[in-house]
C-alpha positions as CSV (number, residue, x, y, z in Angstrom):
1,X,0.2,-0.2,0.1
2,X,1.4,3.1,-0.9
3,X,2.4,5.8,1.7
4,X,-0.2,8.4,2.4
5,X,0.7,12.1,1.3
6,X,1.9,14.0,3.5
7,X,-0.4,15.8,5.2
8,X,1.2,19.2,5.5
9,X,2.8,20.0,2.3
10,X,0.1,17.6,0.5
11,X,3.0,17.2,-2.6
12,X,5.2,14.7,-1.2
13,X,4.8,11.3,0.5
14,X,5.1,10.8,3.9
15,X,7.9,9.3,5.5
16,X,6.6,9.1,8.5
17,X,3.8,9.0,11.0
18,X,4.4,11.5,14.1
19,X,4.4,9.1,16.9
20,X,2.1,10.7,19.6
21,X,0.0,12.4,17.1
22,X,-0.4,10.0,14.4
23,X,0.0,13.4,11.5
24,X,1.5,11.5,8.2
25,X,4.5,14.1,7.2
26,X,7.5,13.6,4.9
27,X,10.6,14.3,5.9
28,X,11.2,18.2,5.4
29,X,8.3,19.1,6.9
30,X,8.5,16.6,9.5
31,X,12.0,18.2,9.7
32,X,11.0,22.1,10.1
33,X,7.9,20.7,12.1
34,X,10.5,19.7,14.2
35,X,12.8,23.0,14.4
36,X,9.8,25.2,15.2
37,X,8.2,23.5,18.3
38,X,11.8,24.0,19.4
39,X,11.9,27.4,18.3
40,X,8.5,28.0,20.4
41,X,10.1,26.0,23.5
42,X,12.4,28.7,24.0
43,X,10.6,31.9,22.4
44,X,7.7,30.5,24.6
45,X,9.6,30.1,27.8
46,X,12.1,33.1,27.0
47,X,14.7,30.5,27.7
48,X,18.0,32.3,25.7
49,X,17.9,36.1,25.2
50,X,18.7,37.9,22.0
51,X,23.0,37.8,22.7
52,X,22.9,35.3,24.7
53,X,26.6,33.7,24.2
54,X,25.3,30.0,24.4
55,X,27.7,26.9,25.4
56,X,26.0,23.7,24.4
57,X,26.8,20.9,26.1
58,X,28.2,18.5,23.7
59,X,28.8,14.2,24.4
60,X,28.4,13.6,20.6
61,X,25.3,11.2,21.4
62,X,21.9,12.5,19.3
63,X,20.5,13.9,21.8
64,X,23.6,16.8,22.4
65,X,23.7,16.7,18.3
66,X,20.0,17.4,17.3
67,X,20.2,20.3,19.9
68,X,23.4,21.7,18.5
69,X,22.0,21.4,15.0
70,X,18.8,23.2,15.5
71,X,20.2,26.0,17.6
72,X,22.3,26.6,14.6
73,X,19.6,26.7,12.1
74,X,17.8,28.7,14.8
75,X,21.1,31.5,15.9
76,X,19.9,33.9,13.3
77,X,16.1,34.0,14.5
78,X,17.4,34.0,18.4
79,X,20.3,36.0,17.5
80,X,22.2,33.9,19.8
81,X,25.8,32.9,19.7
82,X,27.0,28.8,19.7
83,X,30.4,27.1,22.1
84,X,30.4,23.9,21.7
85,X,31.5,22.4,25.2
86,X,32.5,18.6,25.5
87,X,33.4,16.8,29.1
88,X,35.8,14.2,28.3
89,X,35.3,11.7,31.8
90,X,38.3,10.3,30.9
91,X,36.6,6.4,30.0
92,X,38.9,4.0,27.9
93,X,37.5,2.7,25.0
94,X,34.4,5.2,25.3
95,X,35.5,8.7,25.7
96,X,37.7,8.9,22.7
97,X,35.6,7.9,19.9
98,X,32.3,9.9,21.1
99,X,34.8,12.9,21.1
100,X,35.9,12.5,17.9
101,X,32.3,12.5,16.6
102,X,32.0,15.9,18.6
103,X,35.1,17.1,17.2
104,X,34.2,15.8,13.0
105,X,30.9,18.5,14.1
106,X,32.6,21.6,15.0
107,X,34.3,21.5,11.7
108,X,31.5,20.6,9.8
109,X,29.2,23.3,11.1
110,X,32.3,25.9,11.9
111,X,31.4,26.4,15.8
112,X,34.1,26.8,18.2
113,X,34.7,23.5,20.2
114,X,36.3,23.5,23.6
115,X,36.9,20.4,25.5
116,X,37.5,19.9,29.6
117,X,38.7,17.0,31.1
118,X,37.9,16.0,34.7
119,X,41.6,14.8,35.3
120,X,42.6,18.6,34.6
121,X,39.2,19.7,36.4
122,X,39.5,17.4,39.8
123,X,43.2,17.0,40.6
124,X,43.8,13.6,38.1
125,X,40.6,11.9,39.2
126,X,39.0,10.2,35.9
127,X,36.0,7.9,36.0
128,X,38.0,4.6,35.0
129,X,39.7,5.9,38.2
130,X,36.9,6.4,40.0
131,X,35.4,3.4,39.2
132,X,38.8,1.3,40.6
133,X,38.7,3.6,43.7
134,X,35.1,2.3,44.0
135,X,35.9,-1.4,43.2
136,X,34.3,-4.3,45.6
137,X,32.1,-1.5,47.4
138,X,28.5,-3.7,45.9
139,X,27.6,-0.2,45.1
140,X,28.7,-0.4,40.8
141,X,26.0,1.7,39.9
142,X,27.8,4.3,42.2
143,X,29.8,5.3,39.1
144,X,26.9,7.4,37.7
145,X,26.3,9.3,40.4
146,X,29.7,10.5,40.3
147,X,30.3,11.0,36.8
148,X,26.3,13.1,37.4
149,X,27.9,15.4,39.8
150,X,31.5,15.9,38.3
151,X,29.7,16.2,34.3
152,X,27.8,19.2,35.9
153,X,30.4,21.0,37.4
154,X,32.8,20.4,34.7
155,X,30.2,21.1,32.1
156,X,30.1,25.2,34.0
157,X,34.1,25.1,34.4
158,X,33.7,25.2,30.3
159,X,31.0,27.3,30.3
160,X,32.5,30.0,32.0
161,X,35.7,29.1,30.3
162,X,34.8,30.6,26.7
163,X,33.2,33.5,28.4
164,X,28.8,31.7,27.6
165,X,26.3,33.3,29.3
166,X,23.8,30.7,29.0
167,X,24.3,26.6,29.1
168,X,21.8,24.4,26.9
169,X,21.6,20.5,27.5
170,X,20.2,17.8,24.9
171,X,17.8,16.2,27.4
172,X,14.9,15.0,25.8
173,X,11.1,14.4,26.9
174,X,12.0,10.7,27.7
175,X,15.1,11.8,29.7
176,X,12.7,14.2,32.0
177,X,10.2,11.4,32.3
178,X,13.1,9.2,33.5
179,X,14.1,11.1,36.0
180,X,10.7,12.5,37.6
181,X,10.1,8.2,37.9
182,X,13.2,8.5,39.7
183,X,12.9,11.2,41.7
184,X,9.3,9.6,42.9
185,X,10.5,6.1,43.0
186,X,12.9,7.3,45.5
187,X,10.7,9.2,47.4
188,X,13.2,12.4,46.8
189,X,10.8,15.4,47.2
190,X,13.6,17.8,46.9
191,X,14.4,16.4,43.7
192,X,10.6,16.6,42.9
193,X,10.1,20.2,44.0
194,X,12.8,21.1,41.7
195,X,12.2,19.6,38.9
196,X,9.8,21.3,37.0
197,X,10.6,23.9,34.6
198,X,12.3,24.0,31.2
199,X,15.5,25.0,33.2
200,X,17.3,26.9,36.3
201,X,17.5,30.4,36.5
202,X,21.0,30.5,37.6
203,X,20.8,30.7,41.8
204,X,23.6,31.6,43.4
205,X,26.3,32.6,40.6
206,X,25.5,29.5,38.5
207,X,25.0,30.1,34.9
208,X,21.6,29.5,33.6
209,X,21.2,26.6,31.9
210,X,17.7,25.0,29.7
211,X,16.8,22.4,27.6
212,X,15.4,22.9,24.7
213,X,15.0,19.6,23.2
214,X,12.5,18.7,27.1
215,X,9.3,18.7,24.8
216,X,10.3,16.5,22.1
217,X,10.5,12.3,22.7
218,X,13.1,10.4,22.0
219,X,12.1,8.7,19.0
220,X,11.2,12.2,17.2
221,X,14.5,13.0,18.2
222,X,16.0,10.0,16.6
223,X,14.1,10.3,13.2
224,X,15.8,14.5,12.9
225,X,18.7,12.8,13.0
226,X,18.2,10.4,10.4
227,X,16.5,12.5,8.3
228,X,18.9,15.1,8.0
229,X,21.6,12.7,7.8
230,X,23.4,14.1,11.3
231,X,26.6,12.1,12.4
232,X,26.7,11.0,16.0
233,X,27.8,8.3,18.5
234,X,25.2,5.7,19.5
235,X,27.3,3.4,21.7
236,X,25.9,3.0,25.8
237,X,29.1,3.8,28.1
238,X,30.5,1.1,30.0
239,X,29.2,2.2,33.4
240,X,25.6,2.9,32.5
241,X,24.1,-1.1,32.3
242,X,24.3,-1.0,36.2
243,X,22.2,2.2,36.8
244,X,18.9,2.6,38.3
245,X,17.9,5.2,35.1
246,X,17.7,1.4,33.6
247,X,15.2,0.3,35.9
248,X,13.4,3.7,35.6
249,X,13.1,3.0,31.8
250,X,12.1,-0.2,31.2
251,X,9.5,1.4,33.5
252,X,8.6,4.0,31.2
253,X,8.4,2.0,28.0
254,X,6.0,-0.3,30.0
255,X,3.3,2.8,30.7
256,X,4.3,4.5,27.4
257,X,2.9,1.6,25.4
258,X,-0.6,1.3,27.7
259,X,-0.7,5.0,27.4
260,X,1.3,6.8,25.1
261,X,1.0,10.0,26.4
262,X,2.2,8.9,29.4
263,X,6.3,10.3,28.7
264,X,4.6,14.3,28.4
265,X,2.4,13.3,31.6
266,X,5.3,12.6,33.9
267,X,7.2,16.1,32.4
268,X,4.0,18.2,33.0
269,X,3.8,16.7,36.6
270,X,6.5,17.3,37.6
271,X,5.5,21.1,36.2
272,X,2.6,21.0,38.7
273,X,4.1,19.5,41.7
274,X,3.3,21.4,44.7
275,X,4.8,20.1,48.3
276,X,3.7,20.9,51.2
277,X,5.4,23.5,53.4
278,X,6.7,20.7,55.6
279,X,7.8,18.7,52.6
280,X,10.2,22.1,51.1
281,X,13.8,21.5,51.2
282,X,15.5,23.9,53.0
283,X,17.3,27.3,51.2
284,X,20.5,26.9,49.4
285,X,23.7,27.2,51.0
286,X,27.0,27.9,49.5
287,X,29.9,25.0,49.9
288,X,32.6,26.3,52.1
289,X,35.0,24.8,49.6
290,X,34.1,25.7,46.2
291,X,31.3,29.0,46.4
292,X,28.9,26.5,44.9
293,X,25.5,26.2,45.8
294,X,24.7,23.2,48.2
295,X,22.8,21.2,50.5
296,X,25.0,21.3,53.5
297,X,28.9,22.7,54.6
298,X,30.3,20.5,51.0
299,X,28.7,20.8,47.7
300,X,28.3,17.7,45.8
301,X,31.2,18.0,43.7
302,X,33.7,18.8,46.7
303,X,31.9,16.3,48.5
304,X,32.6,13.7,46.6
305,X,36.2,14.2,45.7
306,X,36.7,14.7,49.1
307,X,35.9,11.5,49.9
308,X,37.6,10.0,46.6
309,X,40.9,11.8,47.7
310,X,40.9,10.8,51.6
311,X,40.4,6.8,49.8
312,X,37.1,6.7,51.8
313,X,34.7,7.0,48.5
314,X,30.8,7.6,49.6
315,X,28.0,8.1,48.8
316,X,24.0,7.6,49.4
317,X,21.3,7.2,46.4
318,X,18.2,8.6,47.5
319,X,16.7,9.2,50.9
320,X,17.5,6.7,53.4
321,X,20.1,5.1,51.8
322,X,23.7,5.5,53.4
323,X,26.2,6.3,52.1
324,X,29.4,3.9,51.2
325,X,31.7,5.0,54.0
326,X,28.6,6.5,56.4
327,X,30.7,7.6,59.5
328,X,33.7,9.7,59.0
329,X,36.3,10.8,61.2
330,X,36.0,9.5,65.2
331,X,32.8,8.3,64.5
332,X,31.3,11.4,62.9
333,X,28.4,11.0,60.7
334,X,29.9,12.0,57.1
335,X,27.4,14.4,54.9
336,X,25.2,12.5,53.0
337,X,25.8,13.2,48.7
338,X,22.3,12.1,46.3
339,X,22.2,10.9,43.3
340,X,22.2,13.8,40.6
341,X,18.8,13.9,39.0
342,X,20.9,13.4,35.9
343,X,22.8,10.1,36.7
344,X,23.4,8.4,33.5
345,X,21.4,10.5,30.9
346,X,23.7,9.5,27.5
347,X,23.7,13.4,26.4
348,X,24.3,16.7,28.9
């Protein structure tokens, strides 16, 4: 049976039916619609003001690749300039290939690229070194927690290095729905309270961050990359299979099969969530070591690095979970560090 005509232009044959609406579109009209929807997200949400210098977190994966390509197309209308910022986590046999994809993208699109490395920023620590340090702890998923915290800090440092005023990351709707599920399953009301909206305004001197693809489904991100013939790296991180996010992803697929709107329903539920005053997290403090926002004396990054440097890595994933090393010197309780909401997201 021949494909129906495109519902938009009526001339070309449809190349797909949009997963959510069922609308039949040709590849040209689909790509134009996808870009228009991202433009609407940015403009309606007032995410990127004219004149902004935008650091695009570039991992080489499909999401950050699509984000960079779309923003490059929209940059003249938005009045923004782009800088690609990639993070080298120091994962042997994985990150080098991903960074090669980022370098090809930067050359093809003629965009400036800056690469910052964990080893340079964090006293020689790489993810491979962190994995060796936590080996035998019985918490193999801890690598993703360390990486999520450190990657966020590294991206902030890279953005400041290039003079950026804003940071954008490639999290799509599926990523955000997984995060909402994870926070519900952990009972993490603090992160649930902060999980709504399209980004953060930049409290405590941090750069504003936003997620222009937050309302785009993973399926459509993949389709856009396919139709635009984008070059991206598609292998999963070697430390990702044991991450808690994988369980949330499997659950989300089951929910979406039963209710196709489940992904966006979860995303919007986080935007509308209201907590009782007694359940709201305390006001943020300032890290006594680096000056970043913190829930305790030290921010997450400094607390984790402190534990690594002492040879006593500690970790608490979610509410009520004790750390790898829960007691400090002389029996004093050590600060718990919760897993970041971005744990094991494959792109920034």
